[in-house]
PDB file of N, CA, C and O in Angstrom:
ATOM      1  N   MET A   1       0.851  -1.180   0.000  1.00  0.00           N
ATOM      2  CA  MET A   1       0.000   0.000   0.000  1.00  0.00           C
ATOM      3  C   MET A   1       0.890   1.234   0.000  1.00  0.00           C
ATOM      4  O   MET A   1       1.822   1.339   0.797  1.00  0.00           O
ATOM      5  N   THR A   2       0.599   2.157  -0.890  1.00  0.00           N
ATOM      6  CA  THR A   2       1.244   3.462  -0.882  1.00  0.00           C
ATOM      7  C   THR A   2       0.524   4.310   0.140  1.00  0.00           C
ATOM      8  O   THR A   2      -0.684   4.520   0.028  1.00  0.00           O
ATOM      9  N   VAL A   3       1.242   4.804   1.138  1.00  0.00           N
ATOM     10  CA  VAL A   3       0.613   5.579   2.208  1.00  0.00           C
ATOM     11  C   VAL A   3       0.517   7.042   1.801  1.00  0.00           C
ATOM     12  O   VAL A   3       1.513   7.684   1.470  1.00  0.00           O
ATOM     13  N   ASN A   4      -0.724   7.553   1.836  1.00  0.00           N
ATOM     14  CA  ASN A   4      -0.982   8.959   1.523  1.00  0.00           C
ATOM     15  C   ASN A   4      -1.325   9.776   2.760  1.00  0.00           C
ATOM     16  O   ASN A   4      -1.222  11.003   2.737  1.00  0.00           O
ATOM     17  N   GLY A   5      -1.735   9.109   3.851  1.00  0.00           N
ATOM     18  CA  GLY A   5      -2.105   9.821   5.067  1.00  0.00           C
ATOM     19  C   GLY A   5      -1.967   8.935   6.286  1.00  0.00           C
ATOM     20  O   GLY A   5      -2.263   7.741   6.231  1.00  0.00           O
ATOM     21  N   LEU A   6      -1.514   9.521   7.395  1.00  0.00           N
ATOM     22  CA  LEU A   6      -1.365   8.837   8.682  1.00  0.00           C
ATOM     23  C   LEU A   6      -1.980   9.680   9.784  1.00  0.00           C
ATOM     24  O   LEU A   6      -1.992  10.908   9.701  1.00  0.00           O
ATOM     25  N   ALA A   7      -2.492   9.020  10.817  1.00  0.00           N
ATOM     26  CA  ALA A   7      -3.005   9.749  11.979  1.00  0.00           C
ATOM     27  C   ALA A   7      -2.914   8.870  13.215  1.00  0.00           C
ATOM     28  O   ALA A   7      -3.188   7.671  13.152  1.00  0.00           O
ATOM     29  N   PHE A   8      -2.532   9.463  14.334  1.00  0.00           N
ATOM     30  CA  PHE A   8      -2.592   8.817  15.634  1.00  0.00           C
ATOM     31  C   PHE A   8      -3.874   9.239  16.329  1.00  0.00           C
ATOM     32  O   PHE A   8      -4.316  10.379  16.186  1.00  0.00           O
ATOM     33  N   SER A   9      -4.469   8.327  17.079  1.00  0.00           N
ATOM     34  CA  SER A   9      -5.612   8.691  17.919  1.00  0.00           C
ATOM     35  C   SER A   9      -5.123   9.629  19.010  1.00  0.00           C
ATOM     36  O   SER A   9      -3.925   9.683  19.285  1.00  0.00           O
ATOM     37  N   SER A  10      -6.033  10.370  19.637  1.00  0.00           N
ATOM     38  CA  SER A  10      -5.638  11.371  20.636  1.00  0.00           C
ATOM     39  C   SER A  10      -4.920  10.755  21.834  1.00  0.00           C
ATOM     40  O   SER A  10      -4.105  11.422  22.471  1.00  0.00           O
ATOM     41  N   ASP A  11      -5.210   9.493  22.149  1.00  0.00           N
ATOM     42  CA  ASP A  11      -4.508   8.840  23.255  1.00  0.00           C
ATOM     43  C   ASP A  11      -3.287   8.053  22.779  1.00  0.00           C
ATOM     44  O   ASP A  11      -2.645   7.360  23.568  1.00  0.00           O
ATOM     45  N   ALA A  12      -2.967   8.164  21.482  1.00  0.00           N
ATOM     46  CA  ALA A  12      -1.809   7.523  20.854  1.00  0.00           C
ATOM     47  C   ALA A  12      -1.843   5.996  20.912  1.00  0.00           C
ATOM     48  O   ALA A  12      -0.802   5.351  20.783  1.00  0.00           O
ATOM     49  N   SER A  13      -3.019   5.415  21.102  1.00  0.00           N
ATOM     50  CA  SER A  13      -3.109   3.953  21.155  1.00  0.00           C
ATOM     51  C   SER A  13      -3.323   3.337  19.778  1.00  0.00           C
ATOM     52  O   SER A  13      -3.045   2.154  19.576  1.00  0.00           O
ATOM     53  N   MET A  14      -3.823   4.142  18.818  1.00  0.00           N
ATOM     54  CA  MET A  14      -4.104   3.634  17.479  1.00  0.00           C
ATOM     55  C   MET A  14      -3.416   4.500  16.430  1.00  0.00           C
ATOM     56  O   MET A  14      -3.246   5.708  16.596  1.00  0.00           O
ATOM     57  N   LEU A  15      -3.028   3.835  15.344  1.00  0.00           N
ATOM     58  CA  LEU A  15      -2.470   4.521  14.187  1.00  0.00           C
ATOM     59  C   LEU A  15      -3.287   4.102  12.980  1.00  0.00           C
ATOM     60  O   LEU A  15      -3.495   2.911  12.748  1.00  0.00           O
ATOM     61  N   ALA A  16      -3.750   5.075  12.212  1.00  0.00           N
ATOM     62  CA  ALA A  16      -4.504   4.793  10.990  1.00  0.00           C
ATOM     63  C   ALA A  16      -3.672   5.236   9.803  1.00  0.00           C
ATOM     64  O   ALA A  16      -2.991   6.261   9.848  1.00  0.00           O
ATOM     65  N   ALA A  17      -3.739   4.444   8.736  1.00  0.00           N
ATOM     66  CA  ALA A  17      -3.056   4.782   7.490  1.00  0.00           C
ATOM     67  C   ALA A  17      -4.020   4.559   6.334  1.00  0.00           C
ATOM     68  O   ALA A  17      -4.771   3.584   6.313  1.00  0.00           O
ATOM     69  N   VAL A  18      -3.989   5.477   5.372  1.00  0.00           N
ATOM     70  CA  VAL A  18      -4.794   5.333   4.161  1.00  0.00           C
ATOM     71  C   VAL A  18      -3.888   5.554   2.962  1.00  0.00           C
ATOM     72  O   VAL A  18      -2.884   6.262   3.034  1.00  0.00           O
ATOM     73  N   GLY A  19      -4.272   4.924   1.855  1.00  0.00           N
ATOM     74  CA  GLY A  19      -3.455   5.046   0.670  1.00  0.00           C
ATOM     75  C   GLY A  19      -4.261   4.993  -0.597  1.00  0.00           C
ATOM     76  O   GLY A  19      -5.491   4.938  -0.583  1.00  0.00           O
ATOM     77  N   GLY A  20      -3.532   5.010  -1.699  1.00  0.00           N
ATOM     78  CA  GLY A  20      -4.154   4.956  -3.003  1.00  0.00           C
ATOM     79  C   GLY A  20      -4.919   3.662  -3.216  1.00  0.00           C
ATOM     80  O   GLY A  20      -4.630   2.640  -2.592  1.00  0.00           O
ATOM     81  N   GLY A  21      -5.880   3.721  -4.091  1.00  0.00           N
ATOM     82  CA  GLY A  21      -6.674   2.546  -4.399  1.00  0.00           C
ATOM     83  C   GLY A  21      -7.701   2.196  -3.348  1.00  0.00           C
ATOM     84  O   GLY A  21      -8.261   1.099  -3.371  1.00  0.00           O
ATOM     85  N   GLY A  22      -7.962   3.114  -2.418  1.00  0.00           N
ATOM     86  CA  GLY A  22      -8.981   2.875  -1.404  1.00  0.00           C
ATOM     87  C   GLY A  22      -8.573   1.905  -0.316  1.00  0.00           C
ATOM     88  O   GLY A  22      -9.432   1.279   0.305  1.00  0.00           O
ATOM     89  N   GLN A  23      -7.281   1.768  -0.074  1.00  0.00           N
ATOM     90  CA  GLN A  23      -6.795   0.861   0.955  1.00  0.00           C
ATOM     91  C   GLN A  23      -6.506   1.608   2.242  1.00  0.00           C
ATOM     92  O   GLN A  23      -6.199   2.800   2.220  1.00  0.00           O
ATOM     93  N   GLY A  24      -6.605   0.907   3.366  1.00  0.00           N
ATOM     94  CA  GLY A  24      -6.269   1.507   4.639  1.00  0.00           C
ATOM     95  C   GLY A  24      -6.366   0.510   5.767  1.00  0.00           C
ATOM     96  O   GLY A  24      -6.810  -0.624   5.586  1.00  0.00           O
ATOM     97  N   GLY A  25      -5.941   0.953   6.938  1.00  0.00           N
ATOM     98  CA  GLY A  25      -6.011   0.093   8.101  1.00  0.00           C
ATOM     99  C   GLY A  25      -5.805   0.862   9.378  1.00  0.00           C
ATOM    100  O   GLY A  25      -5.384   2.018   9.373  1.00  0.00           O
ATOM    101  N   ILE A  26      -6.110   0.192  10.484  1.00  0.00           N
ATOM    102  CA  ILE A  26      -5.886   0.732  11.826  1.00  0.00           C
ATOM    103  C   ILE A  26      -4.998  -0.264  12.554  1.00  0.00           C
ATOM    104  O   ILE A  26      -5.262  -1.466  12.534  1.00  0.00           O
ATOM    105  N   TRP A  27      -3.955   0.230  13.193  1.00  0.00           N
ATOM    106  CA  TRP A  27      -3.012  -0.597  13.917  1.00  0.00           C
ATOM    107  C   TRP A  27      -2.975  -0.216  15.392  1.00  0.00           C
ATOM    108  O   TRP A  27      -3.215   0.936  15.754  1.00  0.00           O
ATOM    109  N   ASN A  28      -2.675  -1.191  16.230  1.00  0.00           N
ATOM    110  CA  ASN A  28      -2.403  -0.938  17.641  1.00  0.00           C
ATOM    111  C   ASN A  28      -1.013  -0.302  17.677  1.00  0.00           C
ATOM    112  O   ASN A  28      -0.039  -0.936  17.271  1.00  0.00           O
ATOM    113  N   ALA A  29      -0.907   0.916  18.149  1.00  0.00           N
ATOM    114  CA  ALA A  29       0.356   1.652  18.107  1.00  0.00           C
ATOM    115  C   ALA A  29       1.397   1.087  19.063  1.00  0.00           C
ATOM    116  O   ALA A  29       2.590   1.321  18.873  1.00  0.00           O
ATOM    117  N   LYS A  30       0.976   0.355  20.078  1.00  0.00           N
ATOM    118  CA  LYS A  30       1.936  -0.212  21.032  1.00  0.00           C
ATOM    119  C   LYS A  30       2.494  -1.545  20.566  1.00  0.00           C
ATOM    120  O   LYS A  30       3.679  -1.819  20.752  1.00  0.00           O
ATOM    121  N   THR A  31       1.648  -2.385  19.960  1.00  0.00           N
ATOM    122  CA  THR A  31       2.094  -3.716  19.550  1.00  0.00           C
ATOM    123  C   THR A  31       2.472  -3.786  18.078  1.00  0.00           C
ATOM    124  O   THR A  31       3.217  -4.675  17.666  1.00  0.00           O
ATOM    125  N   GLY A  32       1.955  -2.844  17.279  1.00  0.00           N
ATOM    126  CA  GLY A  32       2.193  -2.873  15.846  1.00  0.00           C
ATOM    127  C   GLY A  32       1.290  -3.833  15.093  1.00  0.00           C
ATOM    128  O   GLY A  32       1.409  -3.965  13.875  1.00  0.00           O
ATOM    129  N   LEU A  33       0.390  -4.502  15.795  1.00  0.00           N
ATOM    130  CA  LEU A  33      -0.523  -5.443  15.152  1.00  0.00           C
ATOM    131  C   LEU A  33      -1.689  -4.707  14.505  1.00  0.00           C
ATOM    132  O   LEU A  33      -2.240  -3.764  15.073  1.00  0.00           O
ATOM    133  N   GLN A  34      -2.056  -5.158  13.302  1.00  0.00           N
ATOM    134  CA  GLN A  34      -3.179  -4.536  12.617  1.00  0.00           C
ATOM    135  C   GLN A  34      -4.472  -4.951  13.304  1.00  0.00           C
ATOM    136  O   GLN A  34      -4.743  -6.139  13.476  1.00  0.00           O
ATOM    137  N   ALA A  35      -5.262  -3.964  13.694  1.00  0.00           N
ATOM    138  CA  ALA A  35      -6.527  -4.206  14.385  1.00  0.00           C
ATOM    139  C   ALA A  35      -7.691  -4.275  13.415  1.00  0.00           C
ATOM    140  O   ALA A  35      -8.675  -4.966  13.677  1.00  0.00           O
ATOM    141  N   ARG A  36      -7.591  -3.563  12.289  1.00  0.00           N
ATOM    142  CA  ARG A  36      -8.717  -3.470  11.367  1.00  0.00           C
ATOM    143  C   ARG A  36      -8.228  -3.134   9.966  1.00  0.00           C
ATOM    144  O   ARG A  36      -7.322  -2.319   9.795  1.00  0.00           O
ATOM    145  N   THR A  37      -8.821  -3.755   8.984  1.00  0.00           N
ATOM    146  CA  THR A  37      -8.612  -3.384   7.583  1.00  0.00           C
ATOM    147  C   THR A  37      -9.769  -2.485   7.184  1.00  0.00           C
ATOM    148  O   THR A  37     -10.928  -2.789   7.465  1.00  0.00           O
ATOM    149  N   LEU A  38      -9.454  -1.391   6.537  1.00  0.00           N
ATOM    150  CA  LEU A  38     -10.488  -0.459   6.093  1.00  0.00           C
ATOM    151  C   LEU A  38     -10.738  -0.681   4.613  1.00  0.00           C
ATOM    152  O   LEU A  38      -9.806  -0.696   3.809  1.00  0.00           O
ATOM    153  N   LYS A  39     -11.991  -0.850   4.265  1.00  0.00           N
ATOM    154  CA  LYS A  39     -12.377  -1.113   2.879  1.00  0.00           C
ATOM    155  C   LYS A  39     -13.309  -0.019   2.385  1.00  0.00           C
ATOM    156  O   LYS A  39     -13.887   0.729   3.173  1.00  0.00           O
ATOM    157  N   ARG A  40     -13.442   0.060   1.088  1.00  0.00           N
ATOM    158  CA  ARG A  40     -14.352   0.995   0.442  1.00  0.00           C
ATOM    159  C   ARG A  40     -14.033   2.453   0.774  1.00  0.00           C
ATOM    160  O   ARG A  40     -14.936   3.276   0.921  1.00  0.00           O
ATOM    161  N   LEU A  41     -12.751   2.760   0.888  1.00  0.00           N
ATOM    162  CA  LEU A  41     -12.340   4.144   1.096  1.00  0.00           C
ATOM    163  C   LEU A  41     -12.336   4.875  -0.243  1.00  0.00           C
ATOM    164  O   LEU A  41     -12.312   4.239  -1.296  1.00  0.00           O
ATOM    165  N   PRO A  42     -12.360   6.210  -0.210  1.00  0.00           N
ATOM    166  CA  PRO A  42     -12.226   6.941  -1.469  1.00  0.00           C
ATOM    167  C   PRO A  42     -10.920   6.527  -2.150  1.00  0.00           C
ATOM    168  O   PRO A  42      -9.887   6.420  -1.489  1.00  0.00           O
ATOM    169  N   ALA A  43     -10.956   6.296  -3.450  1.00  0.00           N
ATOM    170  CA  ALA A  43      -9.768   5.845  -4.184  1.00  0.00           C
ATOM    171  C   ALA A  43      -8.609   6.826  -4.045  1.00  0.00           C
ATOM    172  O   ALA A  43      -7.444   6.439  -4.143  1.00  0.00           O
ATOM    173  N   SER A  44      -8.931   8.085  -3.817  1.00  0.00           N
ATOM    174  CA  SER A  44      -7.901   9.118  -3.696  1.00  0.00           C
ATOM    175  C   SER A  44      -7.664   9.526  -2.240  1.00  0.00           C
ATOM    176  O   SER A  44      -7.243  10.650  -1.970  1.00  0.00           O
ATOM    177  N   ALA A  45      -7.935   8.612  -1.300  1.00  0.00           N
ATOM    178  CA  ALA A  45      -7.802   8.925   0.126  1.00  0.00           C
ATOM    179  C   ALA A  45      -6.424   9.494   0.433  1.00  0.00           C
ATOM    180  O   ALA A  45      -5.403   8.921   0.054  1.00  0.00           O
ATOM    181  N   GLY A  46      -6.409  10.614   1.117  1.00  0.00           N
ATOM    182  CA  GLY A  46      -5.138  11.252   1.424  1.00  0.00           C
ATOM    183  C   GLY A  46      -5.088  11.898   2.794  1.00  0.00           C
ATOM    184  O   GLY A  46      -4.006  12.112   3.342  1.00  0.00           O
ATOM    185  N   ILE A  47      -6.249  12.211   3.352  1.00  0.00           N
ATOM    186  CA  ILE A  47      -6.303  12.840   4.674  1.00  0.00           C
ATOM    187  C   ILE A  47      -7.073  11.906   5.589  1.00  0.00           C
ATOM    188  O   ILE A  47      -8.131  11.397   5.220  1.00  0.00           O
ATOM    189  N   VAL A  48      -6.542  11.681   6.784  1.00  0.00           N
ATOM    190  CA  VAL A  48      -7.202  10.813   7.756  1.00  0.00           C
ATOM    191  C   VAL A  48      -7.051  11.434   9.141  1.00  0.00           C
ATOM    192  O   VAL A  48      -5.971  11.892   9.514  1.00  0.00           O
ATOM    193  N   ARG A  49      -8.152  11.443   9.900  1.00  0.00           N
ATOM    194  CA  ARG A  49      -8.149  11.996  11.254  1.00  0.00           C
ATOM    195  C   ARG A  49      -9.074  11.174  12.135  1.00  0.00           C
ATOM    196  O   ARG A  49     -10.130  10.726  11.690  1.00  0.00           O
ATOM    197  N   PHE A  50      -8.676  10.978  13.378  1.00  0.00           N
ATOM    198  CA  PHE A  50      -9.551  10.362  14.368  1.00  0.00           C
ATOM    199  C   PHE A  50     -10.427  11.440  14.999  1.00  0.00           C
ATOM    200  O   PHE A  50     -10.015  12.594  15.119  1.00  0.00           O
ATOM    201  N   SER A  51     -11.642  11.054  15.401  1.00  0.00           N
ATOM    202  CA  SER A  51     -12.457  11.957  16.206  1.00  0.00           C
ATOM    203  C   SER A  51     -11.777  12.092  17.568  1.00  0.00           C
ATOM    204  O   SER A  51     -10.927  11.272  17.915  1.00  0.00           O
ATOM    205  N   ARG A  52     -12.134  13.096  18.328  1.00  0.00           N
ATOM    206  CA  ARG A  52     -11.491  13.318  19.634  1.00  0.00           C
ATOM    207  C   ARG A  52     -11.601  12.125  20.566  1.00  0.00           C
ATOM    208  O   ARG A  52     -10.670  11.820  21.312  1.00  0.00           O
ATOM    209  N   ASP A  53     -12.752  11.447  20.521  1.00  0.00           N
ATOM    210  CA  ASP A  53     -12.938  10.287  21.400  1.00  0.00           C
ATOM    211  C   ASP A  53     -12.386   8.993  20.809  1.00  0.00           C
ATOM    212  O   ASP A  53     -12.420   7.952  21.465  1.00  0.00           O
ATOM    213  N   GLY A  54     -11.875   9.046  19.568  1.00  0.00           N
ATOM    214  CA  GLY A  54     -11.279   7.880  18.934  1.00  0.00           C
ATOM    215  C   GLY A  54     -12.268   6.858  18.412  1.00  0.00           C
ATOM    216  O   GLY A  54     -11.866   5.793  17.945  1.00  0.00           O
ATOM    217  N   LYS A  55     -13.546   7.164  18.482  1.00  0.00           N
ATOM    218  CA  LYS A  55     -14.560   6.204  18.057  1.00  0.00           C
ATOM    219  C   LYS A  55     -14.836   6.234  16.566  1.00  0.00           C
ATOM    220  O   LYS A  55     -15.403   5.292  16.012  1.00  0.00           O
ATOM    221  N   GLN A  56     -14.436   7.314  15.920  1.00  0.00           N
ATOM    222  CA  GLN A  56     -14.657   7.422  14.475  1.00  0.00           C
ATOM    223  C   GLN A  56     -13.386   7.892  13.788  1.00  0.00           C
ATOM    224  O   GLN A  56     -12.523   8.539  14.382  1.00  0.00           O
ATOM    225  N   LEU A  57     -13.310   7.542  12.521  1.00  0.00           N
ATOM    226  CA  LEU A  57     -12.189   7.928  11.682  1.00  0.00           C
ATOM    227  C   LEU A  57     -12.761   8.667  10.478  1.00  0.00           C
ATOM    228  O   LEU A  57     -13.709   8.197   9.850  1.00  0.00           O
ATOM    229  N   ILE A  58     -12.191   9.810  10.163  1.00  0.00           N
ATOM    230  CA  ILE A  58     -12.645  10.602   9.034  1.00  0.00           C
ATOM    231  C   ILE A  58     -11.587  10.483   7.946  1.00  0.00           C
ATOM    232  O   ILE A  58     -10.412  10.763   8.187  1.00  0.00           O
ATOM    233  N   VAL A  59     -11.993  10.072   6.754  1.00  0.00           N
ATOM    234  CA  VAL A  59     -11.081   9.905   5.623  1.00  0.00           C
ATOM    235  C   VAL A  59     -11.575  10.804   4.497  1.00  0.00           C
ATOM    236  O   VAL A  59     -12.742  10.746   4.110  1.00  0.00           O
ATOM    237  N   ILE A  60     -10.678  11.632   3.978  1.00  0.00           N
ATOM    238  CA  ILE A  60     -11.049  12.567   2.923  1.00  0.00           C
ATOM    239  C   ILE A  60     -10.199  12.288   1.692  1.00  0.00           C
ATOM    240  O   ILE A  60      -8.977  12.167   1.776  1.00  0.00           O
ATOM    241  N   GLY A  61     -10.859  12.191   0.563  1.00  0.00           N
ATOM    242  CA  GLY A  61     -10.169  11.995  -0.712  1.00  0.00           C
ATOM    243  C   GLY A  61      -9.940  13.318  -1.410  1.00  0.00           C
ATOM    244  O   GLY A  61     -10.625  14.304  -1.134  1.00  0.00           O
ATOM    245  N   THR A  62      -8.986  13.338  -2.304  1.00  0.00           N
ATOM    246  CA  THR A  62      -8.704  14.565  -3.049  1.00  0.00           C
ATOM    247  C   THR A  62      -9.856  14.944  -3.962  1.00  0.00           C
ATOM    248  O   THR A  62      -9.911  16.069  -4.459  1.00  0.00           O
ATOM    249  N   ASP A  63     -10.778  14.011  -4.186  1.00  0.00           N
ATOM    250  CA  ASP A  63     -11.960  14.291  -5.005  1.00  0.00           C
ATOM    251  C   ASP A  63     -13.117  14.877  -4.199  1.00  0.00           C
ATOM    252  O   ASP A  63     -14.196  15.108  -4.746  1.00  0.00           O
ATOM    253  N   GLY A  64     -12.902  15.121  -2.896  1.00  0.00           N
ATOM    254  CA  GLY A  64     -13.926  15.718  -2.054  1.00  0.00           C
ATOM    255  C   GLY A  64     -14.856  14.722  -1.385  1.00  0.00           C
ATOM    256  O   GLY A  64     -15.783  15.131  -0.686  1.00  0.00           O
ATOM    257  N   ILE A  65     -14.638  13.424  -1.578  1.00  0.00           N
ATOM    258  CA  ILE A  65     -15.455  12.406  -0.910  1.00  0.00           C
ATOM    259  C   ILE A  65     -14.961  12.258   0.529  1.00  0.00           C
ATOM    260  O   ILE A  65     -13.766  12.091   0.772  1.00  0.00           O
ATOM    261  N   VAL A  66     -15.896  12.322   1.477  1.00  0.00           N
ATOM    262  CA  VAL A  66     -15.580  12.181   2.899  1.00  0.00           C
ATOM    263  C   VAL A  66     -16.269  10.926   3.421  1.00  0.00           C
ATOM    264  O   VAL A  66     -17.472  10.746   3.235  1.00  0.00           O
ATOM    265  N   GLU A  67     -15.505  10.069   4.069  1.00  0.00           N
ATOM    266  CA  GLU A  67     -16.036   8.853   4.699  1.00  0.00           C
ATOM    267  C   GLU A  67     -15.859   8.993   6.206  1.00  0.00           C
ATOM    268  O   GLU A  67     -14.791   9.386   6.674  1.00  0.00           O
ATOM    269  N   VAL A  68     -16.886   8.677   6.951  1.00  0.00           N
ATOM    270  CA  VAL A  68     -16.805   8.609   8.405  1.00  0.00           C
ATOM    271  C   VAL A  68     -16.970   7.131   8.756  1.00  0.00           C
ATOM    272  O   VAL A  68     -17.986   6.517   8.432  1.00  0.00           O
ATOM    273  N   LEU A  69     -15.963   6.570   9.421  1.00  0.00           N
ATOM    274  CA  LEU A  69     -15.948   5.145   9.733  1.00  0.00           C
ATOM    275  C   LEU A  69     -15.933   4.921  11.240  1.00  0.00           C
ATOM    276  O   LEU A  69     -15.353   5.713  11.984  1.00  0.00           O
ATOM    277  N   GLU A  70     -16.566   3.850  11.686  1.00  0.00           N
ATOM    278  CA  GLU A  70     -16.511   3.449  13.087  1.00  0.00           C
ATOM    279  C   GLU A  70     -15.192   2.697  13.299  1.00  0.00           C
ATOM    280  O   GLU A  70     -14.932   1.710  12.611  1.00  0.00           O
ATOM    281  N   THR A  71     -14.359   3.149  14.242  1.00  0.00           N
ATOM    282  CA  THR A  71     -13.063   2.500  14.422  1.00  0.00           C
ATOM    283  C   THR A  71     -13.199   1.087  14.988  1.00  0.00           C
ATOM    284  O   THR A  71     -12.344   0.243  14.724  1.00  0.00           O
ATOM    285  N   ALA A  72     -14.235   0.815  15.745  1.00  0.00           N
ATOM    286  CA  ALA A  72     -14.408  -0.515  16.339  1.00  0.00           C
ATOM    287  C   ALA A  72     -14.706  -1.582  15.296  1.00  0.00           C
ATOM    288  O   ALA A  72     -14.333  -2.742  15.469  1.00  0.00           O
ATOM    289  N   THR A  73     -15.376  -1.196  14.216  1.00  0.00           N
ATOM    290  CA  THR A  73     -15.804  -2.174  13.220  1.00  0.00           C
ATOM    291  C   THR A  73     -15.251  -1.918  11.825  1.00  0.00           C
ATOM    292  O   THR A  73     -15.189  -2.836  11.008  1.00  0.00           O
ATOM    293  N   GLY A  74     -14.851  -0.690  11.545  1.00  0.00           N
ATOM    294  CA  GLY A  74     -14.433  -0.314  10.205  1.00  0.00           C
ATOM    295  C   GLY A  74     -15.600  -0.016   9.284  1.00  0.00           C
ATOM    296  O   GLY A  74     -15.406   0.316   8.115  1.00  0.00           O
ATOM    297  N   GLU A  75     -16.823  -0.133   9.813  1.00  0.00           N
ATOM    298  CA  GLU A  75     -18.023   0.101   9.010  1.00  0.00           C
ATOM    299  C   GLU A  75     -18.255   1.590   8.786  1.00  0.00           C
ATOM    300  O   GLU A  75     -17.890   2.427   9.612  1.00  0.00           O
ATOM    301  N   GLN A  76     -18.870   1.896   7.651  1.00  0.00           N
ATOM    302  CA  GLN A  76     -19.175   3.271   7.293  1.00  0.00           C
ATOM    303  C   GLN A  76     -20.330   3.814   8.139  1.00  0.00           C
ATOM    304  O   GLN A  76     -21.391   3.196   8.227  1.00  0.00           O
ATOM    305  N   ALA A  77     -20.110   4.975   8.758  1.00  0.00           N
ATOM    306  CA  ALA A  77     -21.165   5.650   9.504  1.00  0.00           C
ATOM    307  C   ALA A  77     -21.828   6.720   8.644  1.00  0.00           C
ATOM    308  O   ALA A  77     -23.018   6.997   8.794  1.00  0.00           O
ATOM    309  N   ALA A  78     -21.056   7.317   7.746  1.00  0.00           N
ATOM    310  CA  ALA A  78     -21.588   8.356   6.858  1.00  0.00           C
ATOM    311  C   ALA A  78     -20.647   8.544   5.675  1.00  0.00           C
ATOM    312  O   ALA A  78     -19.458   8.234   5.744  1.00  0.00           O
ATOM    313  N   GLN A  79     -21.215   9.061   4.591  1.00  0.00           N
ATOM    314  CA  GLN A  79     -20.428   9.436   3.424  1.00  0.00           C
ATOM    315  C   GLN A  79     -21.066  10.670   2.814  1.00  0.00           C
ATOM    316  O   GLN A  79     -22.288  10.755   2.693  1.00  0.00           O
ATOM    317  N   PHE A  80     -20.242  11.614   2.434  1.00  0.00           N
ATOM    318  CA  PHE A  80     -20.757  12.797   1.745  1.00  0.00           C
ATOM    319  C   PHE A  80     -19.644  13.406   0.899  1.00  0.00           C
ATOM    320  O   PHE A  80     -18.486  12.994   0.972  1.00  0.00           O
ATOM    321  N   SER A  81     -20.019  14.380   0.109  1.00  0.00           N
ATOM    322  CA  SER A  81     -19.078  15.048  -0.765  1.00  0.00           C
ATOM    323  C   SER A  81     -18.988  16.514  -0.375  1.00  0.00           C
ATOM    324  O   SER A  81     -20.000  17.146  -0.075  1.00  0.00           O
ATOM    325  N   VAL A  82     -17.795  17.043  -0.380  1.00  0.00           N
ATOM    326  CA  VAL A  82     -17.610  18.467  -0.105  1.00  0.00           C
ATOM    327  C   VAL A  82     -17.019  19.123  -1.332  1.00  0.00           C
ATOM    328  O   VAL A  82     -16.233  18.520  -2.062  1.00  0.00           O
ATOM    329  N   LYS A  83     -17.405  20.350  -1.546  1.00  0.00           N
ATOM    330  CA  LYS A  83     -16.882  21.106  -2.675  1.00  0.00           C
ATOM    331  C   LYS A  83     -16.225  22.370  -2.143  1.00  0.00           C
ATOM    332  O   LYS A  83     -16.703  22.957  -1.172  1.00  0.00           O
ATOM    333  N   PRO A  84     -15.137  22.791  -2.768  1.00  0.00           N
ATOM    334  CA  PRO A  84     -14.469  24.011  -2.314  1.00  0.00           C
ATOM    335  C   PRO A  84     -15.379  25.222  -2.418  1.00  0.00           C
ATOM    336  O   PRO A  84     -16.188  25.335  -3.338  1.00  0.00           O
ATOM    337  N   VAL A  85     -15.234  26.112  -1.473  1.00  0.00           N
ATOM    338  CA  VAL A  85     -15.998  27.369  -1.485  1.00  0.00           C
ATOM    339  C   VAL A  85     -15.114  28.412  -2.158  1.00  0.00           C
ATOM    340  O   VAL A  85     -13.953  28.591  -1.788  1.00  0.00           O
ATOM    341  N   ASN A  86     -15.671  29.088  -3.139  1.00  0.00           N
ATOM    342  CA  ASN A  86     -14.908  30.115  -3.853  1.00  0.00           C
ATOM    343  C   ASN A  86     -15.122  31.467  -3.251  1.00  0.00           C
ATOM    344  O   ASN A  86     -14.556  32.451  -3.727  1.00  0.00           O
TER     345      ASN A  86
END
């Protein structure tokens, strides 16, 4: 996987990585073991952030597609598109 974005959870217990082709994952930052594979991400995923409580992961593609995922399951909680404001 080509890594385009990385993020640590606020308590530094999890590390999320997203890359080209809609690939990604969440790892236990202390053990290095992969906790979750993320599927169906935007193909151009490049920005990734955890919510403050670490329960959700926000993934943004360069095409403006935003995915909100549950970190416990990797399931999609929401998807929407954003457009730049001129």
